[in-house]
C-alpha positions as CSV (number, residue, x, y, z in Angstrom):
1,M,-12.1,-24.2,3.2
2,S,-11.3,-27.5,1.7
3,Q,-10.8,-30.7,3.8
4,S,-8.1,-33.3,3.5
5,G,-7.8,-36.0,6.1
6,G,-9.8,-34.0,8.5
7,A,-7.4,-31.0,8.3
8,V,-8.4,-27.6,7.1
9,R,-6.4,-26.5,4.1
10,W,-5.7,-23.0,3.0
11,P,-7.2,-22.2,-0.5
12,S,-4.6,-20.4,-2.6
13,H,-7.3,-18.0,-3.9
14,L,-7.5,-16.4,-0.5
15,E,-4.2,-14.7,-1.6
16,H,-6.4,-12.5,-3.9
17,P,-6.4,-8.9,-2.6
18,A,-10.3,-8.7,-2.7
19,A,-10.8,-12.0,-0.8
20,L,-12.8,-11.5,2.4
21,G,-13.9,-8.0,1.3
22,S,-17.3,-6.5,0.5
23,F,-19.4,-8.5,-2.0
24,R,-21.1,-5.3,-3.2
25,S,-17.7,-3.7,-3.8
26,W,-16.5,-6.7,-5.7
27,L,-19.6,-6.5,-8.0
28,G,-18.5,-2.9,-8.7
29,V,-15.0,-4.1,-9.6
30,L,-16.4,-6.7,-11.9
31,R,-18.5,-4.1,-13.7
32,R,-15.4,-1.9,-14.2
33,G,-13.0,-4.8,-15.1
34,G,-13.8,-5.5,-18.7
35,G,-14.4,-9.2,-18.4
36,V,-12.8,-12.3,-16.9
37,D,-10.8,-14.7,-19.1
38,R,-12.0,-18.3,-19.1
39,E,-9.0,-19.8,-17.3
40,F,-9.5,-17.5,-14.4
41,L,-13.2,-18.2,-13.8
42,P,-12.5,-20.5,-10.9
43,R,-10.5,-17.8,-9.1
44,C,-13.2,-15.2,-9.8
45,L,-15.9,-17.5,-8.5
46,F,-13.9,-18.2,-5.3
47,V,-13.4,-14.5,-4.7
48,C,-17.1,-14.0,-5.1
49,S,-17.9,-16.6,-2.5
50,S,-15.1,-15.3,-0.2
51,T,-16.8,-11.9,-0.1
52,V,-20.2,-13.4,0.6
53,A,-19.1,-15.7,3.5
54,P,-18.0,-12.9,5.9
55,S,-21.2,-10.9,5.5
56,P,-22.6,-11.9,8.9
57,L,-19.3,-10.8,10.5
58,R,-19.5,-7.4,8.8
59,L,-23.1,-7.0,9.9
60,G,-22.2,-8.1,13.5
61,E,-19.4,-5.6,13.6
62,R,-21.6,-2.7,12.4
63,L,-24.2,-3.6,15.0
64,R,-21.7,-3.9,17.9
65,H,-19.3,-1.1,17.1
66,G,-20.9,1.1,14.4
67,R,-22.1,3.9,16.7
68,A,-18.8,4.1,18.6
69,I,-16.9,4.2,15.3
70,R,-19.1,7.0,13.9
71,R,-18.4,9.0,17.0
72,T,-14.6,8.5,16.8
73,A,-12.6,11.6,15.8
74,I,-9.7,11.2,13.5
75,H,-6.6,13.3,14.6
76,P,-6.7,16.4,12.4
77,S,-3.1,16.0,11.4
78,P,-2.5,12.4,10.4
79,I,0.9,11.5,9.0
80,F,1.0,10.3,5.4
81,I,4.0,8.4,4.1
82,V,4.0,8.6,0.3
83,G,6.3,7.7,-2.5
84,H,6.4,5.3,-5.4
85,W,6.1,1.6,-4.7
86,R,9.5,-0.1,-3.9
87,S,11.0,3.2,-2.7
88,G,11.4,2.3,1.0
89,T,8.0,3.2,2.2
90,T,7.6,0.0,4.2
91,F,10.8,0.3,6.0
92,L,10.0,3.9,7.0
93,H,6.5,3.0,8.0
94,H,7.6,0.1,10.2
95,L,10.3,2.3,11.8
96,L,8.2,5.3,12.5
97,C,5.4,3.1,14.0
98,Q,7.8,2.0,16.8
99,D,6.9,5.3,18.4
100,K,4.0,4.4,20.7
101,Q,2.3,7.7,20.5
102,F,1.2,6.7,17.0
103,G,-1.5,4.4,15.7
104,Y,-1.6,2.5,12.5
105,L,-3.5,0.1,10.4
106,T,-2.3,-3.5,10.8
107,T,-1.9,-6.3,8.3
108,F,-5.0,-8.1,9.6
109,Q,-7.0,-5.0,9.7
110,A,-6.1,-4.3,6.1
111,M,-7.0,-7.8,5.1
112,A,-10.4,-7.8,6.9
113,P,-11.4,-4.1,7.3
114,G,-15.1,-5.1,7.6
115,F,-14.8,-7.3,10.6
116,F,-11.4,-7.0,12.2
117,L,-12.8,-5.7,15.5
118,I,-14.8,-8.8,16.2
119,G,-12.6,-11.2,14.2
120,G,-9.4,-10.5,16.1
121,G,-9.5,-13.8,17.9
122,G,-9.8,-17.2,16.3
123,I,-10.3,-16.0,12.8
124,K,-7.1,-13.8,13.0
125,R,-5.1,-16.7,14.5
126,F,-6.2,-19.1,11.8
127,L,-5.4,-16.7,9.0
128,E,-2.1,-15.7,10.4
129,R,-1.0,-19.3,11.1
130,E,-1.9,-20.5,7.6
131,T,-0.5,-17.4,5.9
132,R,2.8,-17.6,7.7
133,R,3.0,-21.3,7.1
134,R,2.9,-20.7,3.3
135,Y,4.7,-17.4,3.3
136,P,6.8,-16.5,6.4
137,T,7.9,-13.4,4.5
138,R,6.3,-11.1,1.9
139,L,6.9,-12.6,-1.5
140,I,8.0,-9.3,-3.0
141,D,10.7,-8.3,-0.6
142,N,11.4,-10.9,2.2
143,V,10.0,-8.6,4.9
144,P,8.5,-10.8,7.7
145,L,4.8,-11.3,7.4
146,L,3.2,-10.3,10.7
147,F,-0.5,-9.7,11.2
148,D,0.1,-7.0,13.8
149,A,2.7,-5.1,11.8
150,P,1.9,-1.8,10.1
151,E,0.3,-2.2,6.6
152,E,-0.5,-0.2,3.6
153,D,-4.1,1.1,3.8
154,E,-4.8,0.7,0.0
155,F,-5.3,-3.0,0.7
156,A,-8.2,-2.2,3.0
157,L,-9.6,0.3,0.5
158,A,-9.5,-2.3,-2.2
159,N,-11.4,-4.6,0.2
160,M,-14.1,-2.0,0.9
161,S,-14.5,-0.2,-2.4
162,P,-14.2,-0.7,-6.2
163,C,-12.4,2.7,-6.3
164,S,-8.8,1.4,-5.8
165,F,-5.7,1.2,-8.0
166,L,-5.1,-2.4,-6.7
167,H,-8.0,-3.7,-8.7
168,G,-5.7,-3.3,-11.7
169,F,-3.9,-6.4,-10.5
170,S,-7.2,-8.3,-11.0
171,F,-7.9,-6.7,-14.3
172,P,-4.5,-5.8,-15.7
173,R,-5.8,-4.9,-19.2
174,R,-7.7,-2.1,-17.3
175,A,-4.9,-1.2,-15.0
176,R,-4.4,2.2,-16.5
177,Y,-8.1,2.9,-16.0
178,F,-8.0,2.1,-12.3
179,F,-4.8,4.1,-11.9
180,A,-6.0,7.2,-13.7
181,R,-9.4,7.2,-12.1
182,Y,-8.6,6.3,-8.5
183,V,-5.0,7.5,-8.0
184,L,-5.0,10.7,-10.1
185,F,-8.8,11.0,-10.0
186,E,-8.9,11.8,-13.7
187,G,-12.4,11.3,-15.2
188,T,-13.8,10.4,-11.8
189,L,-17.4,11.4,-11.2
190,Q,-18.1,13.7,-8.3
191,G,-20.2,11.0,-6.7
192,E,-17.5,8.5,-7.0
193,L,-15.0,10.8,-5.4
194,E,-17.3,11.5,-2.5
195,R,-17.9,7.8,-2.0
196,W,-14.1,7.2,-2.0
197,A,-13.6,10.0,0.5
198,A,-16.4,8.6,2.8
199,T,-14.9,5.1,2.6
200,Y,-11.4,6.4,3.5
201,R,-12.8,8.4,6.5
202,E,-14.6,5.3,7.7
203,L,-11.4,3.2,7.5
204,L,-9.4,5.8,9.3
205,R,-12.1,6.2,12.0
206,K,-12.0,2.4,12.5
207,A,-8.2,2.4,12.7
208,T,-8.3,5.3,15.1
209,F,-10.9,3.5,17.3
210,A,-8.8,0.3,17.3
211,S,-5.6,2.2,18.2
212,G,-7.3,4.0,21.2
213,G,-7.6,7.3,19.5
214,R,-3.9,7.8,18.7
215,R,-2.7,9.9,15.8
216,L,-2.3,7.7,12.7
217,V,0.8,7.1,10.6
218,L,-0.5,6.0,7.2
219,K,1.5,4.5,4.4
220,N,-0.1,4.4,1.0
221,C,1.9,4.7,-2.2
222,A,-1.2,5.5,-4.2
223,N,-1.7,8.6,-2.0
224,T,1.4,10.1,-3.7
225,G,-1.0,11.1,-6.5
226,R,-3.9,12.2,-4.1
227,I,-2.3,15.1,-2.4
228,R,-5.0,17.6,-3.5
229,V,-7.8,15.3,-2.2
230,L,-6.1,14.5,1.0
231,L,-5.5,18.1,1.8
232,R,-9.3,18.8,1.3
233,L,-10.0,16.0,3.8
234,F,-7.2,16.9,6.3
235,P,-5.8,20.4,5.7
236,E,-3.4,20.0,8.6
237,A,-2.0,16.7,7.5
238,K,1.7,16.0,7.6
239,F,3.5,14.3,4.6
240,I,6.7,12.3,4.4
241,H,7.8,11.6,0.8
242,I,10.5,9.1,0.2
243,C,12.3,8.5,-3.1
244,R,14.8,5.9,-4.3
245,N,17.2,5.5,-7.1
246,P,14.9,5.1,-10.2
247,Y,17.0,2.3,-11.7
248,R,16.5,0.2,-8.6
249,V,12.8,1.2,-8.4
250,F,12.2,0.1,-12.0
251,L,13.6,-3.4,-11.5
252,S,12.0,-3.9,-8.1
253,T,8.6,-2.7,-9.4
254,L,8.8,-5.1,-12.3
255,H,9.5,-7.9,-9.8
256,L,6.4,-6.8,-7.8
257,H,4.1,-6.9,-10.7
258,R,5.5,-10.3,-11.9
259,T,5.0,-11.7,-8.4
260,V,1.5,-10.3,-7.6
261,L,-0.2,-10.8,-11.0
262,P,-0.1,-14.6,-11.1
263,R,-1.9,-14.6,-7.7
264,S,-4.6,-12.1,-8.5
265,Q,-5.1,-11.6,-12.3
266,L,-8.4,-12.5,-14.0
267,Q,-7.2,-11.4,-17.4
268,R,-4.2,-12.3,-19.5
269,I,-1.5,-9.7,-20.1
270,G,1.8,-9.9,-21.9
271,P,5.3,-9.0,-20.4
272,E,5.7,-6.0,-22.7
273,E,2.4,-4.5,-21.5
274,I,3.4,-5.1,-17.8
275,E,6.7,-3.2,-18.4
276,E,4.9,-0.4,-20.2
277,N,2.4,-0.1,-17.3
278,V,5.2,0.1,-14.8
279,L,6.9,2.9,-16.8
280,W,3.6,4.8,-17.3
281,F,2.5,4.5,-13.6
282,Y,5.8,6.0,-12.4
283,E,5.8,8.8,-14.9
284,R,2.2,9.9,-14.1
285,L,2.6,9.4,-10.3
286,M,5.8,11.3,-9.8
287,K,4.9,14.1,-12.1
288,R,1.6,14.6,-10.3
289,Y,3.4,14.6,-6.9
290,L,6.0,17.2,-8.2
291,A,3.2,19.4,-9.4
292,D,1.0,19.1,-6.2
293,R,3.6,19.2,-3.4
294,R,3.6,23.0,-3.5
295,L,0.0,22.8,-2.1
296,I,1.2,21.4,1.2
297,P,1.6,24.1,3.8
298,A,5.1,25.0,4.9
299,G,6.3,22.8,7.8
300,N,4.0,19.9,6.8
301,L,6.2,18.2,4.2
302,V,9.6,16.5,4.6
303,E,11.4,14.7,1.7
304,V,13.7,11.7,2.3
305,R,16.0,9.7,0.1
306,F,15.9,6.0,0.9
307,E,19.7,5.8,0.6
308,D,20.1,8.4,3.4
309,L,17.5,6.7,5.6
310,E,19.3,3.3,5.1
311,R,22.7,4.8,5.8
312,A,21.8,6.8,8.9
313,P,18.2,6.0,10.0
314,L,18.3,7.8,13.3
315,D,19.7,10.9,11.9
316,E,17.0,11.0,9.2
317,L,14.3,10.2,11.8
318,R,15.5,13.1,13.9
319,R,15.4,15.4,10.9
320,I,11.8,14.2,10.1
321,Y,10.6,14.9,13.6
322,G,12.3,18.3,13.6
323,E,11.0,19.5,10.2
324,L,7.4,18.3,10.8
325,G,7.4,19.6,14.4
326,L,6.6,16.2,15.8
327,P,7.2,15.8,19.5
328,G,8.7,12.7,21.3
329,F,11.8,11.7,19.3
330,A,14.0,11.3,22.4
331,A,11.3,9.2,24.1
332,A,10.9,6.9,21.1
333,E,14.6,6.6,20.3
334,P,15.2,3.4,22.3
335,A,12.4,1.7,20.4
336,F,13.8,2.9,17.1
337,R,17.2,1.4,18.1
338,A,15.7,-1.9,19.2
339,Y,13.8,-2.2,15.9
340,L,16.9,-1.4,13.8
341,R,18.8,-4.1,15.7
342,S,16.0,-6.6,15.0
343,V,16.2,-6.1,11.2
344,S,20.0,-5.8,11.0
345,D,20.4,-9.1,9.2
346,Y,17.7,-8.3,6.6
347,R,18.8,-8.9,3.0
348,K,17.3,-7.0,0.1
349,N,16.5,-8.6,-3.2
350,T,19.3,-8.2,-5.8
351,Y,18.7,-7.4,-9.5
352,R,20.9,-7.2,-12.5
353,L,20.9,-3.8,-14.1
354,D,21.4,-4.3,-17.9
355,P,21.8,-1.8,-20.7
356,V,18.2,-2.1,-21.8
357,A,16.9,-1.2,-18.4
358,I,19.3,1.7,-18.2
359,E,18.2,3.0,-21.6
360,V,14.5,2.9,-20.8
361,V,14.9,4.5,-17.4
362,N,17.1,7.3,-18.9
363,R,14.5,7.9,-21.6
364,R,11.3,7.7,-19.5
365,W,12.3,8.6,-16.0
366,G,15.2,11.0,-16.7
367,F,13.2,13.8,-15.0
368,A,13.3,11.9,-11.7
369,L,17.0,11.2,-12.0
370,E,17.6,14.9,-12.5
371,H,15.1,16.2,-9.9
372,W,16.4,14.0,-7.0
373,G,20.1,14.1,-8.1
374,Y,20.7,10.5,-9.0
375,E,23.6,9.8,-11.4
376,R,22.5,9.1,-14.9
377,L,24.2,5.8,-16.0
378,D,25.7,5.2,-19.4
379,P,24.3,1.9,-20.9
380,D,27.5,1.6,-23.1
381,L,29.7,1.4,-20.0
382,V,27.5,-1.5,-18.7
383,R,27.9,-3.3,-22.0
384,S,31.6,-3.0,-21.9
């Protein structure tokens, strides 16, 4: 941390998704990344140092809690929320986690998976204070940034392992490599896959331990392409897939990449390549999901449209509980209602849908428009 007038200042490089993670893992990312461009060397060096500094904390946590974590049993039927990025997964995750029977990974735990059990005091308070001072809401969607709120577990995986899609934001010229290898598991060596699975189990054991043994509700958009692997790990798992109007998803995902890349990238990349990556990721992810969802046993998958969830959230939640055979909806309903009142003034980002965007979505993502029954727009009508 830098000093100014005796006050501790927040280094902007701590916004990098690998900061505070495993140094060994970060070395693995660097080996896979294809090189760091010169102007990003200071950021890379800072991330290196930020992964070395917490090493004593990680060691202390293993010594203090390692045996108890290894003995912790993960519920055999975790609940996985899947769907493409910017499809409403965060809203559904936060809503479902109001049910106190469930556990979840928190923002702080995802940020510091190696030492959150012993760092939940002063370290957590400092990081939360400084983060919220700079960013009271998430930059991509205006959702309040709370360290105890449910968080996407891919952030923790990227912190613990080089085998994560998120490292494509550090090395955007290799983004398709990270996506194909660690979301679709194409070209992944058996040893790599086993290490990924072992890391994921370790993370879920820690999250289960921290939540007092409760059944986990896990949100991870990358898991949309990992159905086969997840079923091998948890044959009784429950899945909730959420989709959203592809036109909206396209514009919102472009915004996500344009917001996150300047805070994480170690390589230059042009706007045309960013757009092409967004289109390619969606095509590959959603086609893989549509092919693999048939593998999920009957009664263990429910599909939701974001627009229906937004319009009638309690009705959709009641349907989710019923179709998945989850108990406790009536007991949790007051908590659901209270949460919905607390976010009633939330305002989504707005985007301008132009003819070019309509044309590219129609051409590349027309299969999704057709499958989920969204109206195909005519770009000529928008021009007029």
